[in-house]
N, C-alpha and C positions, 0 to 999 in steps of 0.2 A: 381219708384217703391220702395216700402217700404218693408223692410224685417222685419219679426217679429221673435222673439225668442220664443223657446218653453217655456211654463210656468215653473216656478221654482218648484221643488218638495216642498211639504209641509214640514215644519220644525216640528220635533218631532214625525213624523210618522214612521220613520225607527225603532225606539225603539219598537213600537207596533208590527211591522212586525216580528222582531226578537223574541219577546215574543210569538207570535202566532206560528211561525215555531218551536220554542223550545217546546211548549206545544204539538203540533201535533206530533213532533218527539218522545217525551216521551210517548205519548199515543200509538203510533204505537209499540215502543219498549215494552211497558207494555203488549200490546195485544199479541204480538209475544211470549213473555215470558210465559204469561198465557196459550196460545195454546200449547206451548212446554210442559209445566207441565201437561196439560190435556192428551196429547198423552202418556206420560210416565206412568201415572196412568192407562190408559186403557190397555196398553201393560202389565203392571204388574198385573192387575187383570183379564184379559181375558185369558182363557185357551181354545185352540181349542178342539173341541169334539173328534177329532181322537187321541189325546194324553190322555191315561189313567191316572187318578190321583191316586197316591198311597201315603198313609200317611207315613210320616217319623216317625220311632220309634227309640227309644234309643236301643243301643245293649244290649242284655241280659248279665248282669254281671256274670251269673252262667255258661255260655257256656264254659269258660275256666276251670271250676271246674270239668267237665265231664272227667273221666279217659278214656284212650283208651281201646279198647276191649282186653281181654287177648289173648295171642298167642295160636294158635291151638296146642294141645298136642297130641302125639301119643295115639292110642287106648290102654288103660290100663286095659281092661277087662270090666265086667258088670258095668254099671252105671245106677242109678235110680234117677229121680228127683220127689220129692214129693211135692204136693200142699196141703196146709191145710188152715184152717180158714174160710171156707164157709160151710153153712148147706148142700149143695148139695154133699159135700165130707165127710159127716159123715160116719164113719166106715172105713176110709182109714188107721187109725193108728193100725189096728189089726195085730198081728204077723202073723197069718195064716188066709186065707179066706176060708170060707166053702161053698160059693155059687157055682152055676153051670151055664154054658153058655146055653142060649136059642138059638133057631134057628134065631131069629131076631138079636141077638147079634153077632153070628157067621157071619151072612151076613154083618152086619155093619163093623165088623173087616176086612173081606175080601175086602170090598169096600175101606176101609181106606188104605189097603195094595196096592190096585191098584192106589190110589192117590199118594202114596209114590214113585211110579215109576218115578215121575218127578225129584226126587233127583238123581236117576240113569241116567236118560236121560241127565240131565245137565252135569254130570261127563263123560258120554259116549262121549259127544261132544269134550272133552279134550283128552280122551284116548279110542280109538275105540276097544281096546282089553279087556277092563274092563268087568269082569263077577264075579259071586260068589253068596254067600248066606248070608243073614243077619237074625238073629232071635231077635225079639223084645219082651220083657216081659212087659205086660200092666196090671196094677191093676185097676179094675173098681169098684167104690163104689156101694153100694146097690141102690143108686138112678140113676146110670148110668154115673155119673161124672167120669173123668179120675183122679185117684189118682196119678199114676206115669206111666212112660214109659221109658224103658232104653234098651240098647243094651246088649243081653246076649251072642251072638256070632256073629263073623264077619270074613269071610274068603275071603273078596274082596281085601284086601291089602291096602285099604284106609279107614281111620276112618271117613272122612268127609261125605261119602255117608250114612253110618250107623247112624251117629249122626243126619243127616238131616231126615232120615226115622223115627227115634225116636221122633224128634220134630213134625213131622206130626201127630203122635199119641197123643203127649202131648197137642197139640193145637187143638184137634178135638172137644173139647166141650163135648157133652153128647152122650152116646150110649144108646141103649135100656137097661133097668135095668136087671141085672142078677137075677137068681132065687135063693132065700135063702140067701142073703147077698152078701158081696163083692166077687169078683172072680179075680184070677190071670190067665191071658191068655198068652200063648206063641204063637207068630205069626211068622212063618218062611216065608221068602220072597226070592225067587230065581231071580236073575238078569242075563239075558243073552241078547246079542245084538239081536235086532229084534224080541224078544219074549215078551209075557205078561203073 
């Protein structure tokens, strides 16, 4: 019996094999790196629809420039705030007004007084014994615009309710025009728990 030996490996082929393995390995590493970069870009640019996108804005540099509101001062008597500078308030700067109230204007003032009860209702939640009377002086321009509104008397013991009521009249916009020019109206309002 004759034994035969396995054939000898070819010479010079092992270098080729190493080069092929190295190229394949580098290709796989490159492909994996490329895929990893692609996933990061997708995550960075994809926003789920359930997350609202809000633009980022720079902080307002003027916010720190706003002074705090002034402290509330005790009631120092009648106060009036005058608005000027618009055509609808022409005639507000008169020393005395010669106009008269109309029925529509009286109804509108009474309605505004009812709306001012919200000031009292808010204060009543803090102090259930609060009651009293506030009188508001309102100057109405010939066009029906509010020239001024201020507290002329307050026996409630708290200035905050009276100032709130005056602000309701100041911020009311327009009333029906008075007859014969501007008019000064005094609006007395009584506040008692449970009553209107």
